[in-house]
Rosetta silent file (secondary structure, phi, psi, omega in degrees, C-alpha in Angstrom):
SEQUENCE: MAIAPTHALNDGLQLPALGLGTYPMDDLEAADAVRGALDLGYRLVDTAASYGNEAGVGQGIATSDVPRDEITVTTKLRGQDQGYESTLRAFGESRVRLGVEYVDLYLIHWPLPRVDRYVDSWRAMIRLRDDGLLNSLGVSNFTPEQIDRLVAETGVAPAVNQIERHPYLVQEELCAYDAEHGIVTEAWQPLARKTDLLSEAVIGEIAARHEVTPAQVVLRWHVQRDVVPIPKSSSEQRQRENLDVFDFALTDEEMAVIGDRPQVRSGGDPMVHEEL
SCORE:     score description
SCORE:     0.000 S_00000001
   1 L     0.000  126.981  179.817    0.007   -0.023   -0.001 S_00000001
   2 L   -78.888  138.031  170.653    1.400    3.412   -1.040 S_00000001
   3 L  -127.245  128.767 -176.482    1.420    6.217    1.463 S_00000001
   4 L   -70.349  149.355  170.794    2.303    9.717    0.322 S_00000001
   5 L   -67.506  179.698 -177.599    5.123   11.564    1.972 S_00000001
   6 E  -128.317  162.078  174.076    4.226   14.778    3.808 S_00000001
   7 E  -108.180  135.542  174.117    5.009   18.505    3.791 S_00000001
   8 E   -75.139  125.922  175.353    5.768   20.393    6.993 S_00000001
   9 L   -85.087  164.649 -176.758    3.285   23.245    7.474 S_00000001
  10 L   -75.631   -5.056  176.374    4.239   26.604    9.012 S_00000001
  11 L  -102.402    9.009  176.104    2.187   25.723   12.143 S_00000001
  12 L    92.472   -5.624  178.528    4.303   22.628   12.819 S_00000001
  13 L   -89.271  175.299 -176.450    1.762   20.091   11.487 S_00000001
  14 E  -116.684  142.927  179.504    2.161   17.727    8.479 S_00000001
  15 E  -125.193  122.753  178.521    0.213   17.710    5.227 S_00000001
  16 E   -58.044  149.075 -172.696    0.247   14.623    2.866 S_00000001
  17 L   -79.478   -2.551  172.936    1.800   15.402   -0.510 S_00000001
  18 L  -155.703  143.382 -176.700   -1.294   14.175   -2.427 S_00000001
  19 L  -136.863  177.528  177.769   -4.935   13.939   -1.558 S_00000001
  20 E  -102.449  121.302  173.208   -8.382   12.921   -2.735 S_00000001
  21 E   -86.741  153.220 -178.838  -10.729   15.574   -4.120 S_00000001
  22 L  -123.054    1.026 -179.834  -14.488   14.926   -3.859 S_00000001
  23 L   -84.334  134.483    4.220  -16.110   17.582   -6.063 S_00000001
  24 L  -108.267   49.352 -176.659  -18.681   17.019   -7.538 S_00000001
  25 L   -69.060  149.708  168.621  -19.577   13.752   -5.805 S_00000001
  26 L   -86.720 -177.549 -174.090  -22.807   13.306   -3.925 S_00000001
  27 H   -62.043  -45.118 -174.400  -22.976   11.854   -0.446 S_00000001
  28 H   -63.187  -48.820 -178.331  -23.308    8.206   -1.584 S_00000001
  29 H   -67.232  -37.075 -177.926  -20.427    8.394   -4.077 S_00000001
  30 H   -65.346  -42.412 -179.913  -18.245   10.351   -1.626 S_00000001
  31 H   -57.812  -46.721 -178.368  -18.712    7.760    1.149 S_00000001
  32 H   -70.366  -37.448  179.473  -17.656    4.970   -1.122 S_00000001
  33 H   -67.973  -43.529 -179.286  -14.790    6.913   -2.688 S_00000001
  34 H   -66.552  -48.142  179.958  -13.381    8.132    0.555 S_00000001
  35 H   -61.784  -42.054  178.099  -13.538    4.724    2.250 S_00000001
  36 H   -66.663  -42.959 -179.449  -11.917    3.093   -0.725 S_00000001
  37 H   -64.946  -40.777  177.104   -9.199    5.734   -1.032 S_00000001
  38 H   -61.516  -40.143  179.289   -8.302    5.476    2.642 S_00000001
  39 H   -64.163  -31.738  179.923   -7.976    1.711    2.266 S_00000001
  40 H   -78.502  -15.697 -179.941   -5.543    2.325   -0.646 S_00000001
  41 L   121.408   -1.055  175.371   -3.347    4.639    1.434 S_00000001
  42 L   -67.366  142.206  176.001   -4.735    8.139    0.978 S_00000001
  43 L  -128.894    3.580  176.900   -4.494   10.251    4.113 S_00000001
  44 E  -123.699  118.769 -179.866   -5.722   13.613    2.828 S_00000001
  45 E  -124.132  133.749 -175.487   -9.412   14.077    1.940 S_00000001
  46 E  -118.662  129.161  175.148  -10.771   17.380    0.616 S_00000001
  47 L  -141.807 -169.897  179.792  -14.387   18.551    0.636 S_00000001
  48 L  -161.383  154.854  174.132  -16.301   21.865    1.110 S_00000001
  49 H   -57.578  -38.450 -177.696  -19.582   23.066    2.438 S_00000001
  50 H   -73.869  -12.782  179.847  -20.577   24.078   -1.025 S_00000001
  51 H   -74.642  -26.706 -179.626  -19.918   20.565   -2.464 S_00000001
  52 L    73.350   25.460 -177.410  -22.940   19.246   -0.511 S_00000001
  53 L  -134.438   20.204 -179.021  -21.167   16.001    0.338 S_00000001
  54 H   -59.065  -44.253 -179.330  -19.637   16.592    3.788 S_00000001
  55 H   -60.429  -41.190  177.871  -21.942   13.951    5.315 S_00000001
  56 H   -65.661  -42.480  175.896  -20.814   11.389    2.756 S_00000001
  57 H   -59.472  -45.090  177.550  -17.164   12.203    3.293 S_00000001
  58 H   -59.796  -38.942 -179.124  -17.729   11.793    7.069 S_00000001
  59 H   -68.522  -36.779  174.393  -19.435    8.480    6.562 S_00000001
  60 H   -61.809  -41.077  178.020  -16.457    7.258    4.477 S_00000001
  61 H   -64.974  -46.996 -174.848  -14.067    8.265    7.190 S_00000001
  62 H   -64.027  -31.261 -177.501  -16.179    6.713    9.908 S_00000001
  63 L   -97.683    5.186  173.078  -16.507    3.340    8.146 S_00000001
  64 L   -84.130  157.853  176.645  -12.847    3.089    7.244 S_00000001
  65 L   -86.080   -1.579 -176.149  -10.395    1.036    9.290 S_00000001
  66 L   -79.328  129.205 -179.861   -7.916    3.917    9.192 S_00000001
  67 L   -60.183  141.882 -176.619   -7.549    5.640   12.611 S_00000001
  68 H   -55.643  -39.021 -175.916   -9.018    9.204   12.628 S_00000001
  69 H   -72.219   -2.883  174.959   -5.733   10.737   13.802 S_00000001
  70 H  -102.107    1.971 -177.751   -3.996    9.526   10.644 S_00000001
  71 L  -110.815  132.381  172.293   -6.454   11.281    8.316 S_00000001
  72 E   -99.139  112.720 -174.119   -6.229   14.924    7.369 S_00000001
  73 E   -99.008  122.874  177.236   -9.788   16.164    6.790 S_00000001
  74 E  -114.214  134.372  165.880  -10.111   19.401    4.864 S_00000001
  75 E  -138.734  173.931 -169.536  -13.322   21.408    4.390 S_00000001
  76 E  -135.806  145.565  176.590  -14.096   24.947    3.309 S_00000001
  77 E   -73.052  123.511  178.260  -16.163   27.999    4.351 S_00000001
  78 L   -71.782  149.810 -175.016  -18.906   28.812    1.943 S_00000001
  79 H   -61.039  -36.457 -177.796  -18.993   32.379    0.651 S_00000001
  80 H   -72.439  -11.263  176.825  -22.437   33.174    1.993 S_00000001
  81 H   -97.843    6.569  178.133  -21.158   32.239    5.465 S_00000001
  82 L   -67.966  149.019 -173.733  -18.305   34.719    5.653 S_00000001
  83 L   126.148  156.199 -172.496  -18.228   36.980    8.657 S_00000001
  84 H   -63.044  -59.002 -179.152  -17.112   36.370   12.250 S_00000001
  85 H   -68.868  -38.345 -178.996  -20.232   34.886   13.876 S_00000001
  86 H   -66.474  -33.878  178.785  -21.442   33.237   10.647 S_00000001
  87 H   -69.352  -37.435  174.000  -18.121   31.537   10.259 S_00000001
  88 H   -59.747  -45.980 -178.852  -18.312   30.062   13.770 S_00000001
  89 H   -67.119  -44.207 -177.862  -21.806   28.814   13.021 S_00000001
  90 H   -64.091  -39.807  178.317  -20.932   27.441    9.566 S_00000001
  91 H   -62.098  -46.315  179.237  -17.870   25.618   10.920 S_00000001
  92 H   -58.418  -35.458 -179.163  -19.987   23.963   13.578 S_00000001
  93 H   -71.067  -41.155  178.929  -22.481   22.844   10.927 S_00000001
  94 H   -64.191  -42.083 -179.288  -19.680   21.403    8.769 S_00000001
  95 H   -64.389  -35.061  177.014  -18.174   19.557   11.788 S_00000001
  96 H   -68.074  -45.580  179.856  -21.609   17.995   12.531 S_00000001
  97 H   -62.554  -39.500 -179.515  -22.131   16.913    8.927 S_00000001
  98 H   -75.219  -18.129  176.358  -18.647   15.407    8.846 S_00000001
  99 L    70.071   34.652 -177.656  -19.253   13.700   12.156 S_00000001
 100 L  -120.531  150.612  176.213  -15.774   14.708   13.534 S_00000001
 101 L   -76.192  -26.906  178.985  -14.694   16.243   16.803 S_00000001
 102 L  -145.266  158.101  173.933  -12.143   18.470   15.074 S_00000001
 103 E  -108.217  134.910 -176.590  -11.256   19.537   11.473 S_00000001
 104 E   -76.008  -39.684 -175.258   -7.653   19.201   10.423 S_00000001
 105 E  -143.716  120.186 -179.919   -7.622   21.999    7.768 S_00000001
 106 E  -114.592  127.017 -177.907  -10.242   24.658    7.295 S_00000001
 107 E  -116.678  144.766  160.923  -10.072   26.937    4.237 S_00000001
 108 E   -75.964  122.135 -164.492  -11.844   30.108    3.218 S_00000001
 109 L   -69.615  -46.264  177.277  -13.174   28.891   -0.096 S_00000001
 110 L  -140.752  147.019 -177.592  -13.040   32.236   -2.033 S_00000001
 111 L   -66.767  -32.450 -178.247  -11.920   35.716   -0.949 S_00000001
 112 L    49.401   59.709 -173.979  -15.043   37.574   -2.229 S_00000001
 113 L   -59.386  -27.383  178.481  -13.291   41.003   -2.144 S_00000001
 114 L   -65.863  -40.707  178.929  -16.545   42.889   -2.906 S_00000001
 115 L   -67.598  -40.795  172.545  -18.131   41.353    0.208 S_00000001
 116 L    61.456   49.438  177.129  -14.998   42.131    2.209 S_00000001
 117 L  -120.864    2.951 -170.562  -15.569   39.774    5.172 S_00000001
 118 H   -67.239  -28.981  177.951  -12.653   37.374    4.781 S_00000001
 119 H   -69.619  -39.631  175.021  -10.575   39.025    7.500 S_00000001
 120 H   -59.761  -43.089  178.902  -13.517   38.680    9.976 S_00000001
 121 H   -63.357  -36.738  179.221  -13.793   35.040    8.957 S_00000001
 122 H   -64.478  -42.090  178.027  -10.073   34.575    9.499 S_00000001
 123 H   -61.874  -37.670  176.336  -10.340   35.954   12.982 S_00000001
 124 H   -67.187  -38.496 -179.311  -13.135   33.437   13.730 S_00000001
 125 H   -67.125  -33.666  175.189  -10.977   30.642   12.363 S_00000001
 126 H   -64.188  -44.902  175.889   -8.107   31.689   14.671 S_00000001
 127 H   -57.530  -45.503 -179.733  -10.582   31.395   17.596 S_00000001
 128 H   -59.894  -41.431  176.778  -11.662   27.931   16.445 S_00000001
 129 H   -64.563  -44.897  177.688   -7.997   26.882   16.341 S_00000001
 130 H   -61.927  -28.734 -179.749   -7.359   28.299   19.813 S_00000001
 131 L   -83.213   -3.730  176.641  -10.413   26.462   21.078 S_00000001
 132 L    81.601   16.498 -178.879   -8.978   23.156   19.765 S_00000001
 133 L   -96.503  -11.073 -171.111  -11.702   22.555   17.141 S_00000001
 134 E  -143.488  136.574 -178.798   -9.461   23.243   14.194 S_00000001
 135 E   -95.591  -49.000 -177.137   -5.810   22.347   13.631 S_00000001
 136 E  -127.189  144.394  177.201   -4.564   24.296   10.589 S_00000001
 137 E  -105.663  142.977  179.494   -5.987   27.423    8.907 S_00000001
 138 E  -153.968  177.617 -177.176   -5.791   28.013    5.174 S_00000001
 139 E  -131.317  163.197  176.961   -7.233   29.854    2.200 S_00000001
 140 E  -136.877  130.468  178.560   -8.368   28.896   -1.263 S_00000001
 141 L    66.301   33.838  179.310   -8.040   31.079   -4.409 S_00000001
 142 L   -97.271  144.332  175.737   -6.334   33.892   -2.544 S_00000001
 143 L   -90.177  165.611  175.946   -3.915   36.320   -4.172 S_00000001
 144 H   -54.624  -41.022 -178.328   -0.676   37.523   -2.501 S_00000001
 145 H   -62.760  -42.236 -179.601   -2.283   40.866   -1.726 S_00000001
 146 H   -67.622  -38.464  176.870   -5.198   39.191    0.035 S_00000001
 147 H   -71.414  -40.249  174.154   -2.919   36.952    2.074 S_00000001
 148 H   -52.168  -45.464  179.677   -0.716   39.976    2.967 S_00000001
 149 H   -60.485  -44.398  178.223   -3.863   41.643    4.332 S_00000001
 150 H   -56.208  -47.278 -178.004   -4.707   38.648    6.477 S_00000001
 151 H   -69.143  -39.891 -176.335   -1.253   38.650    8.038 S_00000001
 152 H   -64.927  -35.746 -171.656   -1.088   42.438    8.469 S_00000001
 153 H   -95.895  -14.230 -178.913   -4.471   42.533   10.300 S_00000001
 154 H  -127.268  -19.990 -177.780   -4.224   39.320   12.391 S_00000001
 155 L    81.702    4.664 -176.870   -0.567   38.312   12.559 S_00000001
 156 L  -118.795  123.328 -179.431   -1.458   34.778   11.373 S_00000001
 157 L   -95.444  150.529  173.478   -0.438   33.468    7.993 S_00000001
 158 L   -63.363  150.248  173.827   -2.267   30.659    6.199 S_00000001
 159 L   -87.321  -25.727 -179.549   -0.683   27.255    6.233 S_00000001
 160 E  -139.622  148.627  171.512   -2.118   26.392    2.817 S_00000001
 161 E  -128.799  107.217  179.550   -3.329   28.208   -0.285 S_00000001
 162 E   -89.653  121.728 -173.553   -5.470   25.933   -2.509 S_00000001
 163 E  -136.411  162.230  171.182   -5.580   27.312   -6.031 S_00000001
 164 E   -68.223  123.048  175.915   -6.487   26.288   -9.620 S_00000001
 165 L  -153.861  135.067 -178.118   -3.246   24.875  -11.011 S_00000001
 166 E  -167.652  175.813 -178.964   -2.527   22.635  -13.926 S_00000001
 167 L   -63.380  -18.109  175.552   -0.286   22.786  -17.013 S_00000001
 168 L   -91.118   -4.093  175.062   -2.645   25.297  -18.611 S_00000001
 169 E  -149.643   84.494 -173.277   -2.459   27.540  -15.515 S_00000001
 170 L   -76.629  -31.675  175.313    0.952   27.117  -13.899 S_00000001
 171 L    52.987   49.888 -178.176    0.690   30.210  -11.651 S_00000001
 172 H   -60.147  -40.390 -175.896    4.471   30.283  -11.046 S_00000001
 173 H   -69.435  -40.141  176.216    4.510   33.702   -9.325 S_00000001
 174 H   -62.350  -46.812 -179.965    1.726   32.712   -6.875 S_00000001
 175 H   -60.263  -39.698  178.226    3.430   29.442   -6.103 S_00000001
 176 H   -63.964  -42.706  174.976    6.702   31.248   -5.548 S_00000001
 177 H   -57.941  -50.110  179.334    5.000   33.708   -3.225 S_00000001
 178 H   -56.174  -52.109 -179.642    3.449   30.880   -1.244 S_00000001
 179 H   -57.850  -41.095 -179.862    6.798   29.138   -0.908 S_00000001
 180 H   -64.355  -27.647 -178.903    8.605   32.270    0.099 S_00000001
 181 L  -104.094   17.264  175.245    6.068   32.818    2.960 S_00000001
 182 L    70.679   23.970 -178.149    6.089   29.257    4.085 S_00000001
 183 L  -105.061  130.219  176.468    2.651   28.429    2.653 S_00000001
 184 E   -84.973  133.683  177.400    2.058   25.105    0.980 S_00000001
 185 E   -90.164  132.211  171.025    0.271   25.324   -2.338 S_00000001
 186 E  -110.720  152.346 -179.752   -2.451   22.804   -3.109 S_00000001
 187 E  -115.352  116.417  168.304   -3.816   22.354   -6.648 S_00000001
 188 E   -91.511  148.624 -173.723   -7.505   21.923   -7.401 S_00000001
 189 L    58.008   48.977 -173.224   -8.351   20.611  -10.812 S_00000001
 190 L   -66.549  -24.652 -178.889   -4.738   19.317  -11.080 S_00000001
 191 L  -101.087   13.626  174.942   -5.458   17.280  -14.240 S_00000001
 192 L    54.010   58.593 -177.450   -7.168   20.130  -16.108 S_00000001
 193 L   -59.146  159.514 -175.230  -10.533   18.434  -16.488 S_00000001
 194 L    57.019   29.955  167.977  -12.589   19.184  -19.598 S_00000001
 195 L  -126.493  179.094  176.782   -9.462   19.624  -21.604 S_00000001
 196 L   -98.683   20.616 -173.767   -7.452   17.360  -23.894 S_00000001
 197 H   -52.418  -51.114 -174.100   -4.421   17.511  -21.660 S_00000001
 198 H   -76.214   -3.586  174.544   -4.173   13.753  -20.978 S_00000001
 199 H  -102.405   -1.153 -175.777   -4.591   12.925  -24.683 S_00000001
 200 L   -69.758  143.393 -176.152   -1.812   15.178  -25.821 S_00000001
 201 H   -59.045  -46.194 -177.854    1.016   13.422  -27.702 S_00000001
 202 H   -57.985  -40.814  178.321    3.776   15.069  -25.605 S_00000001
 203 H   -69.284  -39.617  176.806    2.255   13.882  -22.336 S_00000001
 204 H   -60.534  -40.482  179.246    1.796   10.410  -23.845 S_00000001
 205 H   -64.070  -40.920 -179.708    5.423   10.271  -24.892 S_00000001
 206 H   -67.618  -41.582 -179.698    6.594   11.211  -21.432 S_00000001
 207 H   -63.872  -44.371  179.475    4.263    8.643  -19.888 S_00000001
 208 H   -63.768  -36.958  178.819    5.539    5.886  -22.165 S_00000001
 209 H   -59.980  -38.431 -176.212    9.142    6.777  -21.372 S_00000001
 210 H   -98.813   -0.121 -179.465    8.482    6.285  -17.665 S_00000001
 211 L    61.653   42.680  177.767    6.013    3.413  -18.099 S_00000001
 212 L  -131.100 -178.168 -179.017    3.201    5.307  -16.303 S_00000001
 213 L   -89.134  160.924  172.020   -0.126    6.873  -17.284 S_00000001
 214 H   -56.886  -41.144  179.120   -0.552   10.447  -18.566 S_00000001
 215 H   -61.255  -43.763  179.197   -2.390   11.341  -15.343 S_00000001
 216 H   -61.818  -35.548  176.251    0.581   10.096  -13.301 S_00000001
 217 H   -60.240  -50.171 -177.248    2.867   12.269  -15.369 S_00000001
 218 H   -64.200  -41.889  177.876    0.846   15.379  -14.673 S_00000001
 219 H   -68.499  -31.579  176.252    0.441   14.635  -10.922 S_00000001
 220 H   -68.365  -35.099  177.693    4.223   13.983  -10.718 S_00000001
 221 H   -60.234  -39.716  177.012    4.728   17.426  -12.351 S_00000001
 222 H   -69.462  -49.427 -175.104    2.856   18.990   -9.426 S_00000001
 223 H   -58.890  -36.772 -176.340    4.549   16.903   -6.763 S_00000001
 224 L   -73.644  -12.998  173.183    8.003   17.665   -8.134 S_00000001
 225 L   -99.589   10.336  179.861    7.213   21.407   -7.729 S_00000001
 226 L    67.530   24.217  174.241    6.223   20.834   -4.058 S_00000001
 227 L  -101.155  138.723 -177.112    2.584   21.401   -4.966 S_00000001
 228 E   -92.978  106.212  178.197   -0.075   19.137   -3.362 S_00000001
 229 E   -83.513  146.988  177.424   -2.542   17.911   -6.036 S_00000001
 230 L  -128.029   72.074 -178.914   -5.946   16.705   -4.943 S_00000001
 231 L   -64.172  138.313  176.046   -7.341   14.730   -7.934 S_00000001
 232 E   -91.993  129.664  169.002  -10.981   13.609   -7.778 S_00000001
 233 L  -156.317  139.353  174.934  -11.677    9.992   -8.589 S_00000001
 234 L  -107.530   -1.053  179.510  -14.212    7.386   -7.486 S_00000001
 235 L   -89.803  128.170 -178.499  -12.556    4.598   -9.484 S_00000001
 236 H   -60.450  -36.504  179.503  -10.336    2.263   -7.414 S_00000001
 237 H   -67.309  -45.163 -178.885   -7.917    1.776  -10.339 S_00000001
 238 H   -67.181  -39.908  174.336   -7.531    5.506  -10.945 S_00000001
 239 H   -56.526  -46.267  177.294   -7.200    6.192   -7.260 S_00000001
 240 H   -58.230  -47.277  178.427   -4.415    3.679   -7.045 S_00000001
 241 H   -60.741  -44.846 -177.541   -2.656    5.096  -10.076 S_00000001
 242 H   -62.459  -34.153 -178.519   -2.981    8.698   -8.862 S_00000001
 243 H   -80.107  -19.380 -174.223   -1.372    7.887   -5.527 S_00000001
 244 L   -90.095   60.959 -176.454    1.448    5.919   -7.174 S_00000001
 245 L  -125.785   17.655 -175.560    3.578    8.908   -8.325 S_00000001
 246 L  -109.556   11.676 -179.730    6.421    8.904   -5.777 S_00000001
 247 L  -118.048   15.341  171.861    8.747    6.302   -7.274 S_00000001
 248 L  -145.344  165.808 -178.261    9.818    8.030  -10.502 S_00000001
 249 L  -134.768  140.664  177.303   11.067   11.458  -11.454 S_00000001
 250 L   -87.488  149.874  177.341   10.625   13.679  -14.452 S_00000001
 251 L   -75.311  163.981  177.245   13.651   15.364  -16.001 S_00000001
 252 H   -57.151  -41.449  178.307   14.096   19.143  -15.977 S_00000001
 253 H   -63.823  -44.234  179.145   13.308   19.152  -19.737 S_00000001
 254 H   -65.682  -38.118  176.134   10.155   17.142  -19.225 S_00000001
 255 H   -58.183  -47.864 -178.545    9.051   19.420  -16.457 S_00000001
 256 H   -61.900  -44.262 -177.057    9.523   22.471  -18.696 S_00000001
 257 H   -65.094  -40.096  178.734    7.705   20.932  -21.599 S_00000001
 258 H   -58.927  -37.440 -177.985    4.639   20.039  -19.561 S_00000001
 259 H   -93.450    2.027 -177.812    4.146   23.585  -18.418 S_00000001
 260 L   -93.976   88.148 -178.269    5.030   25.281  -21.697 S_00000001
 261 L  -161.711  160.392  178.165    1.632   26.066  -23.154 S_00000001
 262 L   -52.065  138.376 -175.161   -0.871   28.932  -23.422 S_00000001
 263 L  -100.803  123.955 -176.566   -2.161   29.801  -19.941 S_00000001
 264 L  -135.220  129.000  175.873   -5.924   29.830  -19.509 S_00000001
 265 L   -87.765  126.568  178.518   -7.979   30.018  -16.354 S_00000001
 266 L   -97.759  -21.124  178.614  -11.030   27.744  -16.372 S_00000001
 267 L   -96.975 -167.274 -176.998  -12.346   28.537  -12.953 S_00000001
 268 L   -71.188  156.158  173.148  -13.258   31.852  -11.305 S_00000001
 269 L   -89.551  121.526 -175.244  -11.021   34.864  -11.036 S_00000001
 270 L   -58.344  -18.540  178.894  -10.314   35.494   -7.339 S_00000001
 271 L   -82.077  -15.644 -177.576  -10.674   39.236   -7.764 S_00000001
 272 L  -134.288  -15.414 -174.508  -14.253   39.066   -8.977 S_00000001
 273 L   -66.642  136.043 -178.061  -15.623   35.551   -8.490 S_00000001
 274 L  -126.887  105.982  178.122  -18.509   35.369   -5.975 S_00000001
 275 L   -93.793   85.775 -174.705  -19.304   31.928   -4.462 S_00000001
 276 L  -113.520    0.000    0.000  -22.446   32.867   -2.594 S_00000001
């Protein structure tokens, strides 16, 4: 059974170097996928209030044979719940749906700059951490300027910044900022879904050279840049393959070729996107 290595977070905790994404699974699919993934060796599971599957994720965790303290459970604050008191309430509701006593990693899902409540939410998350209900604080889809503001107004930096990242959106400057400030970058949509990436000849050639799948090549590209990918899959075979990316290495030339393409954002722009 493969177990991913870990990254040290800036709060002293550890984060597995690859996890399981659960969007857009429903509760039933999430329960089966999470339980199966944990059996295969996954130790990082990612969900969000807005995914509508926290109960299923919690069921998968509860019915697994893996001890709870070996699993890093991540969920996210929905945009409509930003604000100090509403964050406390929303976190409690997520914790109940997940069926856990504590959450390992809690993220602000989107900054929503027009609403301008993410600092208040961050203060609430600091309180939750201090109360022992939350281990690590993080953000998702935040820019350097938004992270700088969190630190300037609270003195607490995120441990994680989860962003859209794949070969069509490398985000080198943002990843470099995160690394410089001791923030681990996670990649949502790491395999660039709804694109032809995994069918591209150059990816196939690299995969054949290493005797792996195209998806494994792209996931290794993330891992080798110290980015934590969280690919979604409910298939046991794909889950197994996705986790099996720690025993080969891409060359510098292969790494460069994979990321050398026109850059296009497929998800929301953090400066204007409103997840309400």
